[in-house]
N, C-alpha and C positions, 0 to 999 in steps of 0.2 A: 319610584325606582324605575329602573328601566327592563322591561322581559322582553321575552320573544314569545307571542302568543299565537296560539290555532284559533282561529276562528271558523272554521270550518273543516272535516275531513277532506284530504286533498288538497288543500292550499295549501300555499307556501306560508310559514312563518312571519310575522311581520313583527319588528320592533317597534316597541311602545312603553308608554310611558302607564304604570297603574300604582294603585296605592295597596303597600303591603298591608295594612290593617294592623292591630292590636292583637295579642296572641292573647285567646280565652282562658278559661279554665283547664288547666291541666297542658298546656301548650305553652312552645316558645318561639320569638322570632328570632331568624338566625340570619347573620350576614354570612352572603355565600362566597367562597374561594373559586370552586372549581364543580363541575357537574358534567359524569360521563354520559355517554350519547350511545344510549342503549336502543338493541334492535325493537324492543316492544315499543319504547318512543315512535320508531319508524312504523311501527303495527296501529300505533293510535294515531301519526299525522295521516297515514294514507286511508284509516277509516275501516283498518281490518278487522278492529275490534268494537263491539256495538257501544253504541249510548255512551260517549265520552260529556262530560260537563263542557259544556261550550258557552264562551271561550273559556281555554283553558292554556296555562302555561305547562310546558312538557316538562321531563326530564326527573329520574328517580334514581340517582346516583349522585346525590348531592352534599359535599362538604364543607362545613363552614363553622362559626363560631356563635355562640349564642349570646344574643344583646338586650333580649329582654325576655323576661318570664310571666306568664299569664299566672294567675291564682293559684294555688295546692302543687305548684312543683317546686318539689324537692331535693329529687333527684340529682339537676343539673343546676350549676352554678351560671354567672353572668361570664364571659371567657371561655368557658368549657367548648372543647371543639367536639364536633358530632358529626355523623353520617345518617343522611336520610334514605332510607329503601323505599323500595315500590310498595310493600304494605305499611299503608299511612294509620288505619286504625280497625280495631274490631270491635265488636259487640260485647263480647266475653262473657255473655249469657248461653248463647246455643251448645248445641249437644256438641257442636266439631271445637268451640272453642273451651268448653268444660274436659274436653278429654283430650287437650293438648295439640289439636290440630287445627289450630286458629287461621291456618293459611288456606282453608277451606269454608271458614266462615260466610253464610251468604250474605251477611251484613256489612263485610268487611269496604272500606273505602281505600284506595289508591293512588298514591302519590304521582303527580301529572297525568292522570288520568278522570278522577273524580275531585280533587284537591289540588290548587296550582303546585308545581313543582320547582325544579331547581335551574329552570332555563330564564336564571332572572339574577337580579341582584341581592335579594332579599325572600324569605319563604318563612312559612308559618308551617310549624309541623305538632304533632300531638310528642311531648316529651318522653313518655313509656315506649315510643315506638323509634326513638332516635337509639345510635350507639356510640358510646364514645371511642375517639380516635385518637392517637397518639399523635400530640401536636409537631413531633419529630418530624412527621410524614409529609413527603411532599403532596399538597390539595390533590394535585393534578392525577398522581401516580396511585393515591389511595382511592380513589372517584371509583372507578371501576369496579374494585371491591366488593361497592353497596348491591350489586345485582348480578356482574357477571361472575364473580366472585362467590357471590351468596347463592346464586340459583346453580352455578358449578358444583360447590360443594353439597348441596343437596341431592343433585341427582346424584352426585359419586356416591354419597352415603347409599342412595337408594338402590344403586346398582349393586352393593354388595363387595365381598372382598373378592376382588379382582385381580389376578398376577399379570393378567395380559388385558389393558383397557385401549378400546379404539374410541376415536373423539371423529364426528363427523360434523363438518362446517369448524374450519381452524380460526376461529375469531377470538373477541374479546373474553368469551367465558372458557374457551379450551384452551387458550393460552395460559390463563392463570391455572387452571385445572391440572393442565400437561405437570407444570411445576410441582404443585403438591402431589399429584401420582407419581412421578420421578423420585422425588427427594422421600417419597415414603417406600421405595423400591418396587413400584409396580414397573411393568413396560407397556409404553404408550405406542398406540399405533393411530397417526394422523393421517384424515382424510379428507380431502380438500377437493374444491373446482379442478378441472381435468386444466392442466398447464398454468396453472396457480404457482408458480415458482417462488412466491415471496413468502406467500403461507407455507409451502412445504420447506423451505428453509429455514424460518421461523421455527418451527417446530422440531426441526432436528437441532437447531441451537436450543432449543430449551430441553432438550434431554430424549425426544422421540425416538425412538428406534427405527421408525419404518414411516415414510409419508408418501402418501401418493395419491389418485384420483380417486373421487368415490366409488366408481364404478368397478377398480380394481380390488380382487381379493388380496388381502393381508397375505404375507408369509407364512402364518400361521395360526390358528383359530382362536378366537378372543374366548374371554371369561364372561365378557360384559362389553356393551357398547354405550354412549350418550350421544343422543344427536340434537346437536345444536342450530345446525341448519333449519329452518323452516320450510323443509321439503318433503311433503309425504312419500315421495317414489324412492329415498333414503329407505326405508323401514324395513321392505323387504331384503334388501342387500346386507343390511347389518344384520338381519334375521339369519341368512343365509354365510354372514361371518364368524358367527358364536358360536360356542361348540354346545352339545346339549346340556341342557341344564343352564344355559347362560342366559342374560339377561340384556334386553334392549330399553332402553329409558329415553322416552322421548321429551327433551328440556325446554323446549320452549311452548310461550306461553299460544302461539298459532303457528299453525301448519297448513299447508297445502292438502288437500284432500289423501288420503293411503289408496294407493289401487290394490285392486285384489292380488292375493297371490295363494299358492298351493300351500294348502294345509300342512306339507311335510317339511317347510320350512318353520312352522310354530312349535311343532312335534316334538318327541322328545324333551319334555318339560322346560323349554323356553319359555322365557315371560319376556310380554311384551307391557309397559306400563307409561305412563307419563307424570312428569313433576308439575307441580301448580303453585306457583307463588312461593312464599316461604314463610318461614315460622322465626319470632324473637331467637327465640332457642338456638336454631342455625345461624343467626348473625353471631350471636356469643360464642357459638362452636368455634365457627369459622375464623374468627377475627381472632380468638385466642390461638388456634392451631397457625394461623397466618404468622402470627409474631413470633412463631419458634421457627419456621422456615424462613429460606430467602426467597421472595416472591418479586419479580423484575418485570411490572405492567409496562408493557412497550406502548406508546401512547402517541396519539397525534393531538395537539394543541392547537384549539381553535378561540379565537375572539369569539364572546358572547355573540355579537352581532353577525358571525359566519355560520349560526346554526344550520342555516337551509343548505350550506355548503357541505358540511358534517356529514349530515342527513342523506345528501344525494350521494357522498363517497361512500357512504355504507350500504344504501339501496344498491349500489352498482358493483359492490363487493369489493371496493379499493382502498378501505383500511386496512391497514395492516396491526392487530392489534386492536387497539379502542380509541375511539375520537373522542377527546375531553373537550369542553367548554372553559374556558378562564371567566368566572362572574366578577371577580372584585375588581 
């Protein structure tokens, strides 16, 4: 099969032919239709996440159909449409797994980081970590739900009930979450790079009551803020924007160093927390919720062979919404 392969961090992906292999016990072989291009992929490619398995096929927002089952797979049938997320497997035995925090499992393996991902025509995944996907959905439009949607939802849930929600970095995750929040009656305030008129226009078109530069104060205090941009300097700005008792959630897997800030920004019981990975429960809850809402993913489509161009546009902040590779 064709795949885009990372041989070493910092290098361009190369288009190559690799053997997809046969699914082992509990696994399925998936013929891929589409795979989203996530900022986490960019962190893997740029060497900002340590110790990837190399060479590796990136990608963890994959949509496709099951074409072969390994032994013991009963929950999925040949022809079933599935989505493959970032969390590829866990040990199921550690304290974190036993108490429902499998996202923190020290033995977890991640798609497109430890095992080959979705920048390919086919991939193998653990059946227990795949999500059922409505066959009526457009594959490219559904792909960003597998990470941008899931991580956005987990961050949203951990932010608590926020009538006024700030979103810092209006990319793939924020543009999905803004639709969820506004349809649930929340007021969304979108923070973008200064001068990013396209992102601000997109935010307003999706229901944001205000959109401006990240350095600008919002017109009213926020109940919570979620930071999707991997920029540590946004943390003090977000803390300053939330009311006493409010929350700031850092939703990315990687972030530049957070600068020092005065204690008064954290005082009055403000909460600063991170989000790590996702659980299967997050996926089940979010996909059930998304099915009841109207989620319009704004996407840029690229052939599989143009993964480097999609990554470059994402790195330069030129993608409005989400980028998606067409794999089939």
